[in-house]
N, C-alpha and C positions, 0 to 999 in steps of 0.2 A: 503493499500499499504505500503511496506517496506521502511524504512529510506533509504534517499541517502546515498552511502557510497563514491562517486565519483563525482567530477563537470562534469558539462556538457562540450559538445566539445568547445564550445564558451569560457567557461572559462579557459579549458585547453589551448586553443591556446593563451590566454591573460598572461599566467605564465610561468616561466622559472622552469627547474628541474635539479637537479645535475645529469647529464649524467654520470659522473665518477662512482656514487656509483651503478649505474644498470650495468655499463660494468664490474666493479669488482664482482658484484654479478654472472653475468655470466660466466666469465672467471677466476676467482679467485681460489686459491688452497684451499685444506682441511685445516680447521682450521685458515685460513687467518682472519684477523679481517678487518671489512669493517664497519666504522662509518659514520653515516649519520650525517647532520648538528648538529643534536641535541646531538651527542655523542652516539646514539644507536647503538650496532653492530648489523648490519641485516645479517651477516654471508654470506657464498656463496653458490651457488646451489651445488657444491660438498660437502661441508659441510652437506646440507640437504640429499645429496644422501647416504652420509656415515652412518648417522643416521637410513635411512631407512633400509641400509643394514645390520646395528648392530642388528637390529631387527629380520631380517631373519636369521641370524647369531645364535642369541639366540634360535630362534624358532626351528632351526635345530635339537637340541638335547633335545627337551622339553619332560616333563613328563606332563600328564593331568589328572587332578582330578576335579569331580564333585563339591565337596565343600571343602572349607577351611579346614573343620575338617577331612576330608579324607586325604588330604595333609598332615596336621600334624600327622595323625595317621600313616602314612607311616613310621614314625621315621626318625631320622637324615639321612641326605643325603651328599655326598662330598660336599665340598665346590664349590662353582660355578655353581652347579646343577640348572638348570632352569625348572620351572615348571607353568602350567596353570590351573588356577580354572575357569570353565565355567558356572557352575549354581548353584552357591552358594546363600541361602535364602537372603543373604545381598548383593545386587548389587555391593556395594564398594570393596567386597572381590573378585570379578571377574577380571582377569587379570593375569600378569605375576609376579611371585615370585622368589628370587635368594635364595640359601642356603648358609649360612655362615660356615657350617660344623656343627653347634649345632641347629639352627632355621631358619624359613623361613623370609626373608625380602623383603618387597615389591619393585618390579623393577622400576628403573627410566625410563625403556624403557616400553611402554605398546602397545598391538595391535592397528594397524592404523584403523581409521572408518572413517565415513562421519563427524562426528562432529570435527575429528581432522583437517580434510582439511577444514571445514568451518571455524574453529579458524585461520587457516593460512591464509585463504584468508580475514579475519577480521584485522588481525595483517598487512598484505601487504596493506589493504585499509587505516588504520590508518598511517603507515609509508609514504605512498604515499601522504596521505593528508597533513602530518607534513611537508614533502619536498616541497609540493606547497606552503605551508603558508611561508617558508622561502625564497621562491625564490623572486628575486626583478626586474628580466627583462626577456623579452621573449626570448626564445633559439630555434634555428633551430637544431635538432638532427638528422638529415639524415634519416627519417623515423622511429624515436623512437617512434613516435606517428603517426597513420595514419588512414585513412577511406577507406574502399574497400567495394563496394556493394555486391562483392562475398562471403564476410564473413557473409552474412545475417543479424542476428541482433547485430553484433558487429560494432560500429562507432568508438570507439577508442581503440588502443591496444598498448602493449609495447612488443618490439619485440628484439631478440638479432641481431648481427651482419649480421646473413644470413637469417633473416626474420621469424625465428620460433617464433611464439605467445606464450607470458609467462603470460601476465595478459590483460583482455579486458573488456571493459564497452560498454553499449548499448547507444543509442542517447539521453537518458533520464539520464545518468549519473550512472546507476546500474550495478553493477559486474555481468560480464556473466561467470558463471563456466563451461557450458558445449560447449566448443571451443576447436578447435584442440591446441595442444601444453601442456601447464603446466596443464590447467585443460581442460577437452574435454569430449566430448559424441561421441559414435559411435555405430549405431545401430547393426553392425555386432556381436560388443564385448560387449555390454549391459554397457559399462563403463559410469558412471555419473562424475568421477572424477579421475584423473591420476597425477603422478608425473614423469616428464622427466628429461633427464641429458642436458647438454648443448648443444648437437646436435640433441636434439629431440627424443632420444631413451626412450622407455617407463621404469620407473622403479618400478613402484606400481600402482595399478588401483583397484578401488573400485565401486560397483554399486550404485543405487540410494538410497539402503537400507542402505548403510555404509558397506556392508559386500565385504570383498576381492575377487576378482574374481580368481577362481584357473584354473590351466592347460593351462595357456597360454604360448606358445612356447616365450622363451626369455622373461620370467615375469621379470627377472631383467637383463639387460644387457648392455654393452657398444659397441663401435664401432667395424669395420671390422669383424662383424659376429662372435664374441667370447663372448659367454653372462657371465655375472657374475655369474648369476643364471638362471635356465630354468622353469622346471615344479614346480609349487607350488600347496598346497590344500588351502582349504578356510581358515586356520588359518595361512597360511604364511609359513609352512614348506616346504623346498626345496624337491622334488622327484629326481631331476637329473639337472646337469649343471657343468659349469666352473667358476672358479675364475679368475680373472684378472691377476693373477700371474701364471696361468696355472695349478694351482690345481684342481682335478676333485671332485665332489660332487654329492653322490648319495645317496637317502634315508634318507636325514637328515644328512649324516656325511659331514664331512670336511677333507681335506688332499689328498695327493697322494693314488689314488684308488689302493685298493688291488682285482686284478681281480680274484685272486684264492679264495677270501672268497664270490664272488657272485654266485648266481646259475648259472651253464653253462648250463643248459636245463630247459624247461618251466614246468616240471611235477609238482614240488612241490610249484609253485610261485602262490600267491594269486592274484586274478584279480586286475588290475591297478598297479600291482607293476614291477619294472625292473627286468630283467635277461639278460645275456650276452652270446653271441657266436663269438668266433673269434673277440674280441674287439668290436663287433656290439651290441649296447643295444636296447633292444624291450621292451616295455611296455605290460605285459600280458593282453589279452582282458577278457572281462566278457562275458562268454560263455551262460549263460541263462539256462532256464528250460529244453530246448530240449536235453542239453547235461546232464543234472544232475537228471532229474526227472524219475519215474519209466514209463515205457512205459503203464503198465496196467493201470496207473493214466491218463495218457495224452490222450492215444489212445487205448480204451479197446476193440473197435470192428472195423471193415473194415469202418463202416459207419463213425467214428470219423477221420479216415485217409483221407476218401474222402472230408469231411467237412474242413478239415484242407488245403487241395490241392485246394478246390473249393474257398476258401477264398483268397489264394495266386493267383489262377487265377483272380479273381475279380481285385486284386490291379494291376496285370500285365495283363491286358486284350489283350495289344497289342502283348504280347509275347507269352503266354499260352493259350492254346484251348484244350476241352475235346471231347472225341468220346467214347461211348459206344460199346465195341467190342462184347458184347454178354452177356449170364447170365450162372449161373451153374444150375444145375439140380433143385435147391430151389429157382431158380428166383433171387438169388442175382446178382447184376451187376457186371461186369468185366469192368472198366474204362481205359482209355489211356489218357494221358496227352502230348501233344505235344508243346516243346518250339522251337518256330521258329524264328531264328535271322534276323535281319533287311536285306531285300534284296538289292542287287547291283542295281544301274541303268545300262542299258544296250543299247549297239547300235550295232546290227549287229549280236550279239551271241545270241542263244536262252536260255531261262530260265533254261533248263536241263543242257548246257554246262557250266555254271556259277553257278550252284547249290552248296550250301555248302555241307560238309560232314554230314552226319546223323549217330548218334549213339543210337540203341535202348536197353533199359534196361528193364529186366524183374525182379520183385521182388515178393515177398510173394508167392513162389511156395509151401514151407513148412510153415503151419500156424504158428508153434512153433518158426519160426526163425523171430522174429519180429524186433530185433535189425537191420537186413538188410533193413527191410522195412523203419525203421526210419533214418537210414543213407541215403538213397535214398532221403527222405523228406528233411534232413537237407542240403544236398548237394544244391538240387534245391533250397531251400531259401536262401543259400548264394550265389549262382550264380545270384539270382535276386538282392540282398541287398549288396553285399560286393564285387561286381567284382572290383570295383576302388581300392581295398586295396591289391590285389591279382593278379599276373599276371595270374595264371593259370585258376582261376575263370572269370577272363576277357576274356581268350582265349575260354573257353566253352560257355561263354555267347554271344560272337559276332563272332566267326569263325566257328560256327557248329550250327545244329539243333540237339535236344535231344528230344527222345520219352521215355516215363516212363509209364509202366504198373505196378502200384504200389502193387496191391494185385491179383495174379492170383487165388489164392485159398481162397475166401471169407468165406466159412464155417470153413476151418480150421484154419483161423486167428480167427475167433469168439470163436472157441473151444479150441484155443492155442495148436493144435495138428498138428503134421507133415503130417498126411493124410487128405483127404477132409471127407465129411460127410458120403462117402461110404467105408471109410477105405483104399482108394487107394493112394498109393505115386505118385504123379503126375509126378515126375522126374525120374519114372521108367515106365512110360506109355507112353512115346513118340512114339514108334513103335507099340504099341498095335493094334490088329485088330479093337477092339470096344474100342477107347479111351474115356475118360471122357470128359464132355462138356468143362471143363476148359483146358483141354489137347489140345483139338483142337483149341482153342484159341492161345495158346503156340506155337504150331506147325504152324500155320499160319501167323507168324508175318514176316517171309522173303516174303511171298506172298504180304502181306500188306504194305510192304516197300521196293519194290525190288531195289531201289538205296542205300539203306542203306550201309554205310561202315562196320559196324561191330554190333553184338548182344552179349549182355553181361548178363548172368544170375546170379543174385547176391544172395547168401546164406550165412548163418551162419554156422561156424564149431566149433572148440573147444573154450576152455576158453581163454580169454587174456593173461593169463600168462604161458601156455604151450608152452614151447621153441620147436621150430622146426615146429610148425602149427599155428603160429601167423597170417600168411597171407599165402593164397592158390590161385593159379591159375592153371586153366586147359585149355588144347586147344590140336587139334588133328592135326593142319596144321603147316608145317614148316614155311609157310609164317607168321605165327602169333607167332611162339615160340620166336622171338626176342624181341616182345613187353612184353611177360611174363618174359622173363629174366630179362630184363631192370628194371621192376617195381618191381619183387620180390627182386633184390638186392637192390633197392633203398629201399624198406620197410624193410628191415634188418638193413641198414644203418640207417634209421629213428627210429627204435625201439632201437637201441643202444644208439643213441644220446639222446633220449626224455626220456626214462624209465630206471631207475636204477635197477629193479629187473630181468632185462634180462640179460643173460651171456654176458660178455665184450670180451669173447676169440674170437676165429676164427670159431667156429662151426656156421652153418647156422640156422637161425632162420624161413625162410621162404620155400615155398613148391611148386613144379611144376609137374603138372600130365598130363595124357591124360584122356579126357573125358569117362566116364562109358558109357557102352551100355545102351540104351534106355533113356538117359537122354536129355533134349531139346539142350543142347551145342552140344551133337554127332550127333544129327539128323540135326541141321542146317548146321554143316559142312558135313556130310557125304551125306545127302539126297539133302539139298537145294545148297550146294556148296558155303556157304557165310563164312566170317571169324566168328567165334564163340567162346565165352569165358565164362569159369566159375570163378567166384570170390567169395571166402569165406573168411569172416571175422570174428572176435571173436563174441561169442554169449552172453558172460557173464564175468564178472570180480570179483575176490575175493577182489580187494584192491580199485578200483576206476572206477566208472562209467563214470566219466568225461573224464579220461585217456583214456578208451576203446574207446568212441565213438570219441573222437578226431582222434585216430589212424584209426578207421573204416573210417571216412570221407576223411581223408588224403589218404588212401589206395585207395578209389574208385576214388577220385578226380586224382590221379597219373594214375590210369589205363586208364580213359576216355581221359586224356591228351597225354598220350603216343599213343593211339590208333589214336587219332586226328593229332599228329605230324607225324606219320607214314603215313597216308592218304596223307597230305598236302605234304609231301616229294615224294610219289609217283606220286602224280599228276604233281609235277614240272618236275620230270625226264620223265614221259611220253610226256609232252609238248616239251620238248628238243628232245626227240627222235623222 
């Protein structure tokens, strides 16, 4: 059993304590002397806070080296430069160093860890014990020491004037470090130790292994929702935040922010780094392999596409279902995946009268247009997983049903050819007297979904960098032209904002056409009388696969959302009339 470091509750009740020392500790200013009865300066909470913040300020401009030898080999650095050694064979060399202009000197401020906090608890224990030894009479301190069953293992605690718990002991007199307040634990945040300011705001936290906990909002901050510091990494380096003086801190720098020096678009920003648009700061997401890996590696054949969607369906079995619509001449299945949003409770209305809008998406008509197939899959994954982060994804998840035929041309997909196994272009076969088996499935979609709002045939066209054709929509009906105009102009705007290799002058980057004869889009509109759209997104990029896929997903998302909004508006108007 650990050695006792606090007297029992009964012993505490029999002693007095110098309450002025504790009150000055809580309310004192930075640098204010606070002597206990033995003449020891126990300082103030604000002084402790300033010391923690000084560590963060030093970390903000820090250079990092694996070994001391590597640091010294880097040569003389300007006076005041801060560096950190992380993995030197001699553990005594790991920590913060400061350059005096000619050599590196061990810094008096070192990274905070569990051992540091434990040492502070031990010092507090010793000082409290010394104060108790000096006390000569019992004293009532208006709740300075208290017992509260709601505190669990805490039997006695020291609080400030508003009841914030600063230090606590259990019923046997042992220090309790994992309690709310100065030292606390929280299952949601995984903190074992934390430092707070005089009103309970968190200054710094470490986990049970002594590691600083990264990426907490308001990692360092004061009252009135104005943080001193905000996001930090595991070494304590500040990503983004405010100083109490009003100065802005971004990416480890300090001072008035130079907005012109920050990235104004996300194109070249690494994952988890900030960029700014209209003085609104965003941290770049980590897009993952779906955005960066080669399709031939991830989905070399249609079976891999189906396997991915089947796995997603297993994760979201209450939302996604699958139907086999048919097979091609070689027995390859042509599957359909239906995403059905949550039904509404109804009383008096029929299910048909309150059914959500439905949008049908056809993909993989041309086997060599695999980027379109992948775009459809990525968007479906993000609708499932990221709708809380994006209003458009949320609308597509909860305000409509979606139907996806991911690969109409399985044989062409497997051979990476535009045509099917018979050499037939399916998108010129829609009005044929003897259509291919795959074509029959494509032209039957309006009959299979008679209440659908619209049908989208998604293809790939030119390269990502070919101005004037970066995004292409086709339709034949004046009723649907408005959607195409809105989305094409939006995509031209988005391209200029996000990607610096496109022209920034007044030329148009996108294209609108009427559907070609014998295509699915033309037949859906002319024969079936439904709203049909051709959507063409880039198929390749000379610069960045990630940027192209971001653009493609954004473009498909915008088209589906615009179709949905048009239908919701149409329904609202028809109900009024």
